[in-house]
C-alpha angles and dihedrals in degrees: 000000000000090000090053092052091049089049091055092048089053090049090054096044098089090049100056092088087063100034098053098048089042090053092051096047096044095042093053089073089070094067090089093078139002091242095053093044091051094046094047093050091049089051091048091049090052088049090063088069097037094051091060091047091050091052091051092044093055089051094046087237096163091080090046091052089049090056095052120101091250130099121252087238090062090050090054094044091051091053092050091049089053095051090049089054090046090054093054092042092049090051090055090049089048090058097043095042093047093052093047093050091049090056090061098034118116123235089253091059093045090056088066091061107075116186128357118340114247094248092057097064136059091232091052094049092045091050092052096046093046092046092053090046095048093048090052097047090045091053101044097068088056090051096048093046102044106011128247099297104048092026093057093051093048091047093050091049091051092046091050090051090050093049092050091047092048093051091081092050102038096139094048095045098039107120093200094051092046093051092047092049092046091050091054092051105036102018132254096274095053092044091050093051094046093045093049091046091052091047090050091048093052090046091053091049091050090048093054092048091049093049091051092048095046095047090054096043119107108229 
């Protein structure tokens, strides 16, 4: 599995000179509100995974991976390890990028940010990291079952349906609000442990589903 992860990092290496500037330019649009900054950074974090899949898709790499002397389970596990690393890396970038943008933000922009920015609190950072992680582990089973093209469309349709359904229950389904309320009741440490355990559990479930899908898929 380690060799597969290193292989993917080598594949991405020539693209960093485009990915990093693109991240900075696109993410700057989110400074106009906390919600847009959060959403854009989540989307960019998810793009770290999707970019690699797009590169492999254009090269028809699924058949190549299927011909390697590695199990399909290892291929799936390597991908999940990468998205976990991407979630932590994206959280670090969320903190650094937010602080840098605030240095150059005008007073008019700062007025649109009531309260503490998300990257300045444990609840905010946990919300961001878990959101990135959940989006990734929700997407990967679609990819391993139907491939990048069809899998991406089906995932986006399902996500759109979930967003519309959640609109009527925003307060109840708001991850940030739930974590904040839980911290006030049980304490930050307990909330952190429980949230990470739930995230790990959902990640494990998604991993098992993806392995089952990929092992049955005809490449």
